[in-house]
N, C-alpha and C positions, 0 to 999 in steps of 0.2 A: 271811529269805531274799531278799527282795526287796532290801533295803538291801546285803547282801553282793554280790548281782548288779550293783546299781548301782555299788558301788565296786570292782567287779572282784576281789573277795576270796573266797578259799575260807571256809566256816563255820569251820573251825579257825583261821583268821586274824584271827577277829573275837573279841569277848567282851561278853557280854550283862550288865547290872546290872539286876537284878529285886528285887522287894519282895512277890512274890505266887506262890502254887503254880502258877497256870495260866500265868503268864509263864515261870517255871522249866521247866514241862514243854514249854512251846513250844520253848523253846532246846535242851533236850535232844532233843526230837523232830527239830530242826533240826542237830543235831550242832555246836551253837555251845557253846563253854564258857560256864558261868554263875556269876556271883558273886550271891548272894543278901545283901540288906542287910534285916536284920528292922526292922520298925517295930512299933510298940505293938500295932496289930491283928493282926499276924502272929507275934506271939510264941509262939503255941502250934502254929503249923503244922510239919509234916514237911518239912524242906528237906534231908533226908539225900541226897538225889540230886544237889544242887548240887556244883559243883566246890570252892566255897568258900562259907563262911556267914560273916558278920560281924553284930555286934549293933547296929551303928548306922552312920550316915553318918561320925560322928565317928572311929570305929575305922577305918573304910575310908580315910578320909583320913592317918591317922596311918600306915597300913599302905604306902600309896602313896608317903609321904613318907621312910618308912624305906628305900625302893628307891633314893632319890637318894643314899645315903650310900656 
């Protein structure tokens, strides 16, 4: 929230990238959309409440690049 305020943006105008449940829940509580990028230690965690979950940083990069087309 501090970063949103510092940037003069509403939470819905921001996006959080996370790899842990605690960070995901903090984003959800702040009403900031959250993308979870799984890592080997978090493969078994429940990220169903995230707006989007990807399996790796590489997958996220491919997804972002596909938006350029």
